[in-house]
C-alpha positions as CSV (number, residue, x, y, z in Angstrom):
1,M,95.2,-142.6,97.9
2,H,95.9,-140.0,95.2
3,M,99.3,-139.7,93.6
4,L,100.2,-136.0,93.3
5,Y,103.1,-136.9,91.0
6,A,105.0,-140.0,90.3
7,T,108.5,-139.1,91.5
8,D,110.4,-136.0,92.7
9,R,111.7,-135.7,89.1
10,H,108.2,-134.8,88.0
11,K,107.7,-132.2,90.8
12,F,107.4,-129.3,88.4
13,L,105.8,-131.1,85.5
14,H,103.4,-134.0,86.1
15,P,103.5,-136.7,83.3
16,K,99.7,-136.5,83.0
17,F,99.6,-132.8,82.4
18,K,98.0,-131.5,79.2
19,L,97.8,-128.0,77.8
20,N,95.1,-127.3,75.1
21,G,94.9,-131.1,74.5
22,S,98.6,-131.8,74.1
23,S,100.9,-133.7,76.5
24,H,104.3,-132.1,77.2
25,T,107.8,-132.8,78.3
26,K,109.9,-129.9,79.6
27,A,111.4,-129.4,76.1
28,T,108.1,-129.4,74.3
29,L,106.5,-127.1,76.9
30,K,109.3,-124.6,76.4
31,A,108.8,-124.7,72.7
32,Q,105.1,-124.1,73.2
33,A,105.9,-121.2,75.5
34,Y,108.1,-119.6,72.9
35,G,105.3,-120.1,70.3
36,F,102.9,-118.2,72.6
37,I,105.3,-115.4,73.0
38,K,106.1,-115.0,69.3
39,E,102.8,-115.7,67.7
40,G,100.1,-115.7,70.4
41,E,97.5,-113.2,71.6
42,P,98.5,-110.9,74.5
43,Y,97.0,-113.3,77.0
44,E,98.8,-116.2,75.5
45,E,102.1,-114.3,75.5
46,S,101.8,-113.8,79.3
47,V,101.2,-117.6,79.7
48,G,104.3,-118.3,77.6
49,E,106.4,-115.9,79.7
50,F,105.2,-117.6,82.9
51,L,105.8,-121.1,81.6
52,L,109.4,-120.2,80.8
53,E,109.8,-118.7,84.3
54,W,108.4,-121.8,85.9
55,L,110.7,-124.1,84.0
56,D,113.9,-122.1,84.6
57,K,116.5,-122.9,87.3
58,K,115.5,-120.2,89.8
59,K,113.8,-121.2,93.0
60,Y,111.2,-118.4,92.9
61,V,109.0,-116.5,90.5
62,T,108.3,-112.7,90.5
63,V,104.6,-111.9,90.9
64,Q,102.8,-108.6,90.7
65,T,100.3,-107.7,93.5
66,S,96.9,-106.6,92.3
67,G,97.0,-103.1,93.8
68,S,93.6,-103.4,95.6
69,T,95.0,-102.0,98.9
70,G,97.9,-99.9,97.5
71,D,100.2,-99.5,94.6
72,P,100.9,-102.7,92.7
73,K,104.4,-104.1,93.5
74,P,106.5,-107.1,92.5
75,I,107.2,-109.7,95.1
76,K,109.1,-113.0,95.0
77,I,107.3,-116.3,95.7
78,A,109.1,-119.6,96.2
79,K,108.2,-122.2,93.6
80,S,108.1,-124.7,96.5
81,H,105.4,-122.7,98.1
82,M,103.4,-122.6,94.8
83,I,103.7,-126.4,94.6
84,N,102.5,-126.8,98.2
85,S,99.5,-124.5,97.5
86,A,98.6,-126.6,94.5
87,K,98.6,-129.7,96.6
88,A,96.5,-128.1,99.3
89,T,93.9,-127.1,96.6
90,A,93.8,-130.6,95.3
91,K,93.1,-132.0,98.7
92,H,90.4,-129.3,99.6
93,F,88.5,-129.5,96.4
94,D,89.2,-133.1,95.4
95,V,90.8,-132.1,92.1
96,Y,93.7,-134.5,91.4
97,E,95.2,-135.8,88.2
98,K,93.2,-135.9,85.0
99,T,91.0,-133.1,86.3
100,T,89.8,-131.0,83.3
101,A,90.2,-127.3,83.9
102,L,89.7,-124.0,82.1
103,L,92.1,-121.1,82.5
104,C,90.3,-117.8,81.9
105,L,92.3,-115.5,84.2
106,P,95.3,-113.5,83.1
107,A,98.6,-115.2,83.8
108,H,100.1,-111.8,84.7
109,Y,98.7,-112.2,88.2
110,I,99.0,-114.9,90.9
111,A,95.5,-116.4,90.3
112,G,96.2,-117.1,86.7
113,K,99.7,-118.4,87.4
114,M,98.5,-120.7,90.0
115,M,95.9,-122.3,87.7
116,L,98.8,-123.2,85.4
117,V,100.9,-124.4,88.4
118,R,98.1,-126.6,89.6
119,A,97.7,-128.1,86.2
120,M,101.4,-128.8,85.8
121,V,102.0,-130.1,89.3
122,L,98.8,-132.1,89.7
123,G,98.5,-133.5,86.2
124,W,95.4,-131.6,85.0
125,R,94.2,-131.3,81.5
126,I,93.9,-127.5,81.2
127,D,92.6,-125.4,78.2
128,M,93.1,-121.7,77.8
129,A,90.4,-119.1,77.1
130,Q,90.7,-115.4,76.6
131,P,90.5,-113.8,80.1
132,K,87.5,-111.5,79.2
133,S,84.4,-110.5,81.1
134,N,82.4,-113.4,79.6
135,P,85.0,-116.2,79.2
136,L,82.5,-119.0,78.6
137,D,80.9,-117.4,75.6
138,N,82.8,-119.6,73.0
139,I,83.2,-122.7,75.2
140,Y,81.2,-125.8,74.3
141,R,82.6,-128.5,76.5
142,R,82.3,-129.2,80.2
143,Y,85.1,-128.7,82.7
144,D,85.7,-130.1,86.2
145,F,87.3,-126.9,87.6
146,C,87.7,-123.2,86.9
147,A,88.6,-120.0,88.6
148,M,87.0,-116.6,87.9
149,T,86.6,-113.1,89.3
150,P,83.2,-112.0,90.6
151,F,82.8,-109.8,87.5
152,Q,83.4,-112.8,85.2
153,L,80.9,-114.9,87.3
154,D,78.2,-112.3,86.9
155,N,78.6,-112.3,83.2
156,S,78.7,-116.1,82.8
157,L,75.6,-117.2,84.7
158,S,73.8,-118.5,81.6
159,R,76.6,-120.9,80.7
160,L,77.8,-121.9,84.2
161,H,76.3,-125.4,83.6
162,L,79.6,-126.1,81.7
163,L,81.5,-126.0,85.0
164,S,81.3,-128.6,87.8
165,K,83.3,-126.6,90.4
166,L,84.2,-122.9,90.3
167,I,86.3,-120.9,92.7
168,V,85.8,-117.1,92.8
169,G,88.5,-114.7,94.0
170,G,90.1,-111.3,93.4
171,G,87.3,-109.6,95.3
172,A,84.2,-110.3,97.4
173,I,81.1,-111.8,95.8
174,S,78.3,-109.2,96.3
175,P,75.2,-110.3,98.2
176,A,73.1,-109.6,95.0
177,L,75.3,-112.0,93.0
178,K,75.1,-114.6,95.7
179,Q,71.4,-114.5,95.4
180,R,71.6,-115.0,91.6
181,V,73.7,-118.2,91.9
182,Q,71.4,-120.0,94.3
183,G,70.0,-123.2,92.8
184,L,72.7,-123.5,90.2
185,A,74.2,-127.0,89.8
186,T,77.7,-125.7,89.7
187,K,79.4,-125.8,93.1
188,I,80.6,-122.2,93.6
189,Y,83.2,-121.3,96.2
190,E,84.2,-117.9,97.3
191,T,87.9,-118.0,98.2
192,Y,89.9,-115.9,100.7
193,G,93.6,-115.2,100.0
194,M,96.1,-112.8,98.5
195,T,99.3,-112.8,96.5
196,E,101.3,-113.1,99.7
197,T,99.5,-116.4,100.6
198,V,99.9,-117.7,97.0
199,T,96.1,-117.3,96.4
200,H,93.5,-118.9,98.6
201,I,94.1,-120.3,102.1
202,A,90.3,-120.6,102.8
203,A,87.0,-121.0,101.0
204,R,83.3,-121.2,101.5
205,R,80.5,-122.6,99.4
206,V,78.1,-119.8,98.4
207,N,75.3,-121.7,96.8
208,S,74.7,-124.6,99.1
209,K,71.2,-125.6,100.0
210,K,72.2,-126.1,103.6
211,N,73.3,-122.6,104.3
212,K,72.2,-119.4,102.6
213,D,73.2,-117.1,105.4
214,S,75.2,-114.1,104.3
215,L,77.7,-114.8,107.2
216,I,78.8,-118.3,106.0
217,P,82.2,-119.0,107.6
218,F,85.3,-119.5,105.5
219,K,87.0,-122.9,106.1
220,V,90.8,-122.8,106.0
221,L,92.8,-125.3,104.0
222,D,94.9,-128.0,105.4
223,K,97.9,-126.9,107.5
224,V,96.6,-123.4,107.9
225,T,96.1,-121.9,111.4
226,I,94.4,-118.6,112.2
227,E,94.1,-116.1,115.0
228,A,92.9,-112.6,115.6
229,D,95.2,-109.8,116.7
230,E,94.4,-107.0,119.1
231,R,92.6,-105.2,116.3
232,S,90.4,-108.2,115.7
233,C,92.2,-108.6,112.4
234,L,93.1,-112.0,110.8
235,V,96.6,-113.4,111.2
236,I,97.4,-116.3,109.0
237,K,100.0,-118.9,109.8
238,A,100.6,-121.1,106.7
239,P,104.3,-122.1,106.7
240,Y,103.7,-124.2,103.5
241,V,103.1,-121.0,101.5
242,S,104.6,-118.2,103.6
243,T,107.7,-118.4,105.8
244,D,106.3,-115.6,108.1
245,P,102.8,-115.1,109.5
246,V,100.7,-112.9,107.3
247,V,99.0,-110.0,109.2
248,T,95.9,-108.7,107.4
249,N,93.6,-105.7,107.7
250,D,90.6,-107.9,107.6
251,I,88.3,-107.8,110.6
252,I,87.1,-111.4,111.4
253,R,85.3,-113.4,114.0
254,I,86.8,-116.8,114.7
255,V,84.1,-119.5,114.8
256,T,86.4,-122.6,115.4
257,Y,90.1,-123.2,114.9
258,K,89.3,-124.0,111.3
259,K,86.6,-121.4,110.5
260,F,86.2,-117.7,110.5
261,I,83.6,-115.1,109.5
262,W,84.9,-112.1,107.5
263,L,83.3,-108.8,108.6
264,G,85.2,-106.2,106.6
265,R,88.4,-104.2,106.1
266,I,89.7,-102.2,109.1
267,D,90.9,-99.5,106.7
268,N,87.3,-99.2,105.4
269,V,85.8,-98.7,108.9
270,I,83.8,-95.4,109.2
271,N,83.8,-93.5,112.5
272,S,80.5,-91.5,112.5
273,G,79.9,-89.6,115.7
274,G,81.9,-92.2,117.6
275,V,80.0,-95.1,116.2
276,K,82.2,-97.5,114.2
277,L,80.4,-98.7,111.0
278,H,81.6,-101.5,108.7
279,P,80.7,-100.7,105.1
280,E,80.7,-104.3,103.9
281,Q,78.0,-105.3,106.4
282,I,75.8,-102.3,105.3
283,E,76.4,-103.1,101.7
284,A,75.0,-106.6,102.3
285,K,71.8,-105.1,103.8
286,L,71.4,-102.8,100.7
287,A,71.8,-105.6,98.2
288,S,68.1,-106.3,97.9
289,F,67.4,-102.7,96.9
290,I,70.2,-101.9,94.4
291,D,71.0,-103.9,91.2
292,V,73.9,-101.7,89.9
293,P,77.4,-101.4,91.3
294,Y,77.6,-99.5,94.6
295,F,79.7,-99.1,97.7
296,I,79.5,-97.5,101.1
297,T,82.2,-95.1,102.3
298,G,82.8,-92.2,104.7
299,M,83.1,-88.5,103.9
300,P,84.4,-85.7,106.1
301,D,81.7,-84.1,108.2
302,D,82.1,-81.2,110.6
303,R,79.6,-82.5,113.2
304,L,80.1,-86.3,113.0
305,G,83.7,-86.5,111.9
306,E,82.6,-88.8,109.0
307,Q,79.2,-89.2,107.5
308,L,78.0,-92.4,105.8
309,V,77.7,-92.0,102.1
310,L,76.4,-94.4,99.4
311,F,78.2,-94.2,96.0
312,V,76.2,-95.6,93.0
313,E,77.7,-96.2,89.6
314,Q,74.9,-94.5,87.6
315,E,74.6,-91.2,85.8
316,Q,71.0,-90.6,86.8
317,P,69.6,-90.6,90.3
318,Y,68.7,-94.1,91.5
319,E,65.4,-94.6,93.3
320,L,65.9,-96.6,96.5
321,D,62.6,-98.4,97.1
322,I,62.9,-98.9,100.9
323,N,59.8,-98.9,103.1
324,E,59.5,-98.5,106.9
325,E,59.6,-102.3,107.4
326,D,62.7,-102.7,105.3
327,M,64.5,-100.0,107.5
328,K,64.3,-102.3,110.5
329,V,67.3,-104.3,109.2
330,F,69.5,-101.2,109.6
331,K,71.0,-100.3,113.0
332,P,71.1,-96.7,114.1
333,Y,73.5,-94.6,111.9
334,E,73.8,-97.4,109.3
335,F,71.6,-95.8,106.6
336,P,73.4,-93.5,104.2
337,R,73.0,-89.8,104.8
338,K,73.8,-89.0,101.2
339,I,73.7,-90.8,97.8
340,I,76.3,-89.8,95.2
341,Y,75.9,-90.8,91.6
342,T,78.9,-91.2,89.4
343,P,79.1,-92.7,85.8
344,Q,82.2,-94.8,86.5
345,F,84.0,-96.1,89.5
346,Q,87.8,-96.3,89.7
347,R,88.9,-99.9,89.4
348,T,92.1,-102.0,89.5
349,N,93.3,-103.9,86.4
350,T,91.6,-107.0,87.8
351,G,88.2,-105.1,88.2
352,K,88.2,-104.4,91.9
353,I,86.5,-101.2,92.9
354,Q,88.9,-98.7,94.4
355,R,86.8,-96.9,97.0
356,G,89.5,-94.4,98.1
357,Q,90.4,-93.4,94.5
358,T,86.7,-93.1,93.5
359,L,86.0,-90.9,96.5
360,T,89.1,-88.7,95.9
361,K,88.1,-88.2,92.2
362,Y,84.6,-87.1,93.3
363,L,86.0,-84.7,96.0
364,D,88.3,-83.2,93.3
365,T,85.2,-82.2,91.3
366,I,83.3,-80.4,94.0
């Protein structure tokens, strides 16, 4: 039986919590926060601001959404929901008190905030690293737990042995990256969640020897129930982190009451000549042939309504080496009718590719 915290008095700050090697009371943590704000690097300043917000008397914190599906916007999240989310993470990943953790995500967004909340609520020993593309570069000790974006994971493969468990969120792990992490000792989990669900409500192991299938189901955390609406989109009921059900635009297939397979975004679906195509599934099939960033989208077409187009982040034409045998994995209409090369995709502040904005920028140039 694990103790999440000793008494209700320690609900917001576990007595075993350590930050950068130092234990803290509420007073000393406030002093540390002010120090980060006055003298720290920009990433430390955002940590300091959040720590003060966490320790104030308000029952909620204000969090900025990432802007992956629209304009970033501030929303209020109950501190009680953040505590519940931390406890669910502890149970799912077996990361209770004295877990050593590395924070390498910006505290400006929910993922970075929740790493700090988990540490404070669960009694972790957490250290801070600059949230850059290769955060493990100057790290020389091992950690039990860490959270990264797919971009950070891609740039940290040579030093991943320093981490025992790693959760990856903020965007899907590409099929090519999944192939590169097979055989690594670190247990790597792709998470599913959003700001509105206080980070992840489901996760799946992506480098398990048992299952290397690209359609590995996500397993939901404790006290989460799922269903599909009339659009086949995921509806999440997790009262411990969200008072109301969260209706998503993610097309899913329910495997069991605890597991689902993510198929793609309904707002990315391409209707080409009456055939509905899911870009994410086609991208997975292309992964073996492209080792630079790319995505599939639809462009207006007089005859088909939309034609399937492949965008490649490359200035020079990219040679797709696909033979007749390889083509058998593609269903009719799934192979791109056009390849567009562009030197730089549009991305959010957290590194997610913005398909719509990239397409719009291209269309504005022709």
